[in-house]
N, C-alpha and C positions, 0 to 999 in steps of 0.2 A: 203282658197277658191281659186281654180284655175281660170285661165283666161276663160276657156270654161264655167265654172259655172257662172262667172260674166256676160258673154255675154248672157247667157240664162235667166237672170233676166229681168223683165220689165224695161223699160227705167227710170221710176221714182225711182224704188227701186235701180237701178244701180247708178243713180246720187246721191241718198242719201247715199249709201254705200261709194262711192268715196269721197263725201264731208266729211263724218265722218272720213274716213281714212286720208284725207289731214289735217283735223283739229287735229287729234291725232298726226300726224307727226309734225305739226307745234308746238303743245304743247310740244312735246318731244325734239325738236331741236331748237325752236325759242329763248328761253331764260331760264336761270335757275330759278326754282320756289322755293318759301319758303326759301329764303336766310336768313331772320331773324329767322325763326323757327329753321333752322339747327344751326344757331349761338347760339340760346337758348339751344339747345341740347348739343352743344359743351361746353358751359359754365356750364350748369347744371351737366352733367356727369363728366366733369373734376374736378369741385369743389366738387362734391359728393364723388368721389373716393379719392381726396386729403384729405378731412375730415375723410373719412373712414380709410385711412392709418395712419393719425395722431392719430385718436382715438385708433387704435390697436397698436400704437407704443410701449407701455410697454409690450405687449404680442406678439410682432412680432416673437420672437425666438420660442415660443411654437406653433405658428400657421404655420409659413412658414420656419423657420430657421432650423439649424442643431439640435437644441434641441427639435424639434417637435416629439411627439410619432409616427407620420407618417413620418418615416425617409426618407431621400433621396433615400436610396436603395429600400424601399418598393414602393416609388413613381415611381422609374425607372422601377420596375417590372410591375406596372400597366400601365405605358406608353407603354411598349412593347406589351401589349395586346390591348390597346385602340387606340394607334396611337397619343396620346397627347404628348406635349412637354412643358417643362418649363426650362428657363435658370437658375432658382434657384437651380437646382440639378447638375449643371455642376461641382461644387466643394462643399466639406463639410466644407470649411474654414469659420470661423466666419467673418473674414474680407471681404471675397468675398460677403457674404450675406448682410453685412452692406452697402457695396458699391451698391449692387443691390437695396436695400431699398431706399437709397438716390437717386439713379437714378429714381426710381419709383415716389418719391415725386417731384423731379424736372420736370420730364416729365408731370405729372399731372398738375403742376402749369403752365408750358409753354403751354400746350394744352388749359387750361382754358382761358388764356389771348390771345391766338391766335397768338403765335410767330412761324413763319415758319410752318404754320398749315399743309401743305402737308406732311412734314417730321414728325412733332410731332404727327400727328394723327396716323401714322403707328406705331411709338414708343409706343403711348398710348395703341393701340390695342394689341401690343406684351406684354406690361406690364400687362394689365388686363388678358389676356389669360394665362400668366405664373403664376401669383398669383392665378388665379382661378384653374388651373390644379394642382398646388402644394398642395392645401388644398381642394381637390374636395369634400371630405366628410363633410366639414363644410360650404358648400354653400347652398343657398336657391334660391327661384324664383327671388328675386331681383338681386342676383349676376349673375344669368343666363342672365337676360335681359340686365344688364350693359355690359356683354361680347358681346352679340349680337349687341347692339347699338354701341359699340366701333368699331366693325368690319364694320358695315354699314356706320358709319361716315367717314371712310376712303374714301368711294366713293364720298362723297359730298364735295362741296365747302363751308365748314362750317366756313371758315376764312374770308369770304368776307364782313362780317358785324360784328361790335362790337368786333374788334380784333386789335392787333398791326399790323397785315398784312394790314388790311383795312386803318389804319392810315398812314402807310408807303406809300400805293398806293395813298392815297389822297394827301399827300405831294408831291409825285413824279408827280402826274398829275398837281398840282398847279405850279410846276416848269417847266412844259412842254411847257409853253408859250414863251420860249426863241427863239433863232435863229432857223429857220427851218432846219430840217435834211433831208438828201437825202431819197427820197421815196424808199421803197423796191421794188424789181423787181416782175414780175408776179408770179414766182415760190415761192418766199418767202411769197407773199401775200396769195397765195392758201394754202401754208403750214400752215400759221397762221390761216386762216379760218378753215381748217380741224382740227387743234388743238383745236380751240375754240368750234367747233361743237362737237367734241368728249368729251370735258370737260363738256359741257352742257348736253349731253345725259347721261353720266355716273352719273352726279349729280342728274338729274331728276329721273333716274332709282333708285338711292340710296334712294331718298326721298320716292318714291313709295314703295320700299321694307320696309322701316321703317313704313310707314302707314299700309301696309298690315300685318306686324308683330304685330302691336298693335291691329288691328282689329281681327286677328286670336287669339290673347291672350284673349281678352275680350269675343269674341264669344265662344271659347272653354270653358272658365271658366264658363260662364253662362249656357251652355248646360250641363256641368258636374254637376252643382248645380241642374238643373232641374231633373236629374236622382236620386238625393238623397232624401230619405224620410224625413230627418230632415229639408231640405229646403222646401219641399212640405207642411209640417205641421207647418212651421214657428218657429221651436224650434232650428234651427241651431245656431243662435247667442247666445242662452242661454248656450249651451254646450261649445261654443268657449270661452265665458266669464268666464267659470268655470274651464278652463284648467290652471293649475299652470304655465305652460310654457309661457302662454300669459297673465300673471297678473303682470305687472310691478307696477301697482297701485291697489292693491286688493280692497281698499275702493271704488275706482271709478268703478271698474268692478261690485262689489256687488250693488252699487247704481243704475247703469244702468240696471242691471238685475232685479230690482224690478218692471219694467214696461214691462211685457211680451207682451202686445198688441203693444206697440211702437216698441219693438224688432222684432215682427212678420212683422209689416209694413216695417221696414227698411230691413228686409231680403227679402221680396217680391220685394221691390223697387230695391235692389241690383241685383237680378236675372233679373228683367225686363230691367234694364239699360244696363247690360252687354250683354244680348242677342240682344237688339235693337241697340246697339252701331254701328255695321257695316252698318246699314241701314239708319242712320240719319245723315251721315257725309256730305251729299251734299245739306243740307238745313239749315235753321236757327234753327231747333230743336236741332242741335248739341251743341249749346251754353248752354241751360239748362242741357243737358245730361253731358257735360263736367263739369258744375258746381256741379252736383250731384256726379260725380266721384271724383272731388276735395274734397268735404266734406267727402266722404267715405274714401279716402286715408288718410286724416288728422285724422279722427277718428281711423283708423287702426294704425297710427303712435303713437297716444297718448294713446289710451285705450289698444291696444294689444302689444305695445312696439316694433313695426317693422318700425322704421324710415327709414332705408335704402331701404326697399322694397317700402314703400309709396313714398319716394322721387324719386325713379327710375320710378315709374308709373306716377307720376305727371309730371316729365320732359318729359316722352314719349308722354303724352297727348298734350304737347305744339306743336307738329308737325301739329296738325289739326287747329291751329289758323292761320288766314291769316296774311300776312305781314302788311296789313294796320292796324291790331290791334296793332302790336308792334310799328309802326311808330306813332300811335296816343297816345302812352304812354307819351313821353316827354312833349307835351303841357299840358296834363292832370296833370302831376306831377308839372309843373310850375304853373298852375292855383291853384292847391291845396296848393302849398307852399306860393303863394301870399295871399291866404285866411287865412292861418295860421300865416301870418306875418313873414314868413321866407324869407331870401334872395334867389331869384330864379335866376339861371344862365341863361343869355340870350343866345339864339341860335346863333351859329356861322354862319356867312354869307359865302355863296359860297360853302357850303358843303352839299347841298341837293342832292337828288338822282333823276335823271330823267330817263325815260325809253328810251332805245336805240333801234333803229329800228332792227327788226329781220334780221338774215342773209339771204342772197340771192342775186342773181345777181353778180355784180362786184363792191362792195363798194370801194370808193376811199379814204374816210377819216378814221382816226384811230377809231373814235367813231362808224362808221358803221361796222368796222371789228370786234368789240368787242360785243358779244351778251349779256353781262351782263350789269346791270345798272351801270352807271358811275357818279361820283360826278359832279354836274354842276359847271361851272366856269363863272366868270364874274358877272357883276352887275345884280340884279334882280333875282338871283338864289333862288329857294325855300329853306326854312329852312329844317333841318332834319325831322321836323314834317309835311312837306308838302307832295306833291304827291310822291308816292313810288311804287315799284312793287306791283302788285296785287296778289291775291291768286292764 
């Protein structure tokens, strides 16, 4: 909307539009959102891919190596047509492939624990993309989503919580109470503010893209199901349960299939939940919807034998949980441990997180120049279960 169109609006509508624009800009640039959620995504996808590589370790040569029926030469021909690339086809040497596989394992482990996350997130995305492209005809929807999420996580500050990077920053901040250092000049201060603002904007945009991707996935899946006659008459799950490809436990599949009415209800509930998912994210109704989706994916993992796909979707759903949900978990776990008679680890003092004022003006202190939440120091600081960044 141009300036002339804005001036043509009534005064009330113009003020409302400007207020919403300012609020959106403040949300985008004020502070990074969903830091704990992105940390959960980092840990979840890193660990999931690490387990996947370890699970396929005995079959690595047949899937990605020189001994694969889909030879590196055939893969190179496909890459010439599609524009994909994989570092696994650089050489046909068995030793080179083994080194690449070890590199993938190490990268996944380092990404999971959050060591030098800015660099390891890029390496993790390259690893996932290379392994995905090398065996493109053996992938499914879960592999596609892991690939997309690995690319999106490069944009986020997913190492600021629950990571070795966060621990190192906490230790460095605790040691910063020593002799005062020379204050940076105005140019250095402005450069630091610009860098912090850019990092915040890129992170928030990355989180928004991840959320939009999950909404698009659920919405399109639900709309595709609505168009199918089997989903309309409630018999879709019956046919799925009788596919040999999705019968890891035939006895369980046949037992569940003996209740057609229950299967029809579950089918309609699945379609309704997926179609409604993008529209319930901004209210409390999202919590029961996420619970239903969690149960659905657990059932898919066990009954249909698709643990990788289900794990990928469950981890993606975690982006919609607010940070206050994750910060409330430690005290809940400690109370549960005390009730069970187990030794509960006491919270560390001086490591809580406090909200730092948003950027703006000419801040003088280091805390004001940093738009992210910073560990509180000194006596009386809240515990990790105390106040934290909001949703």
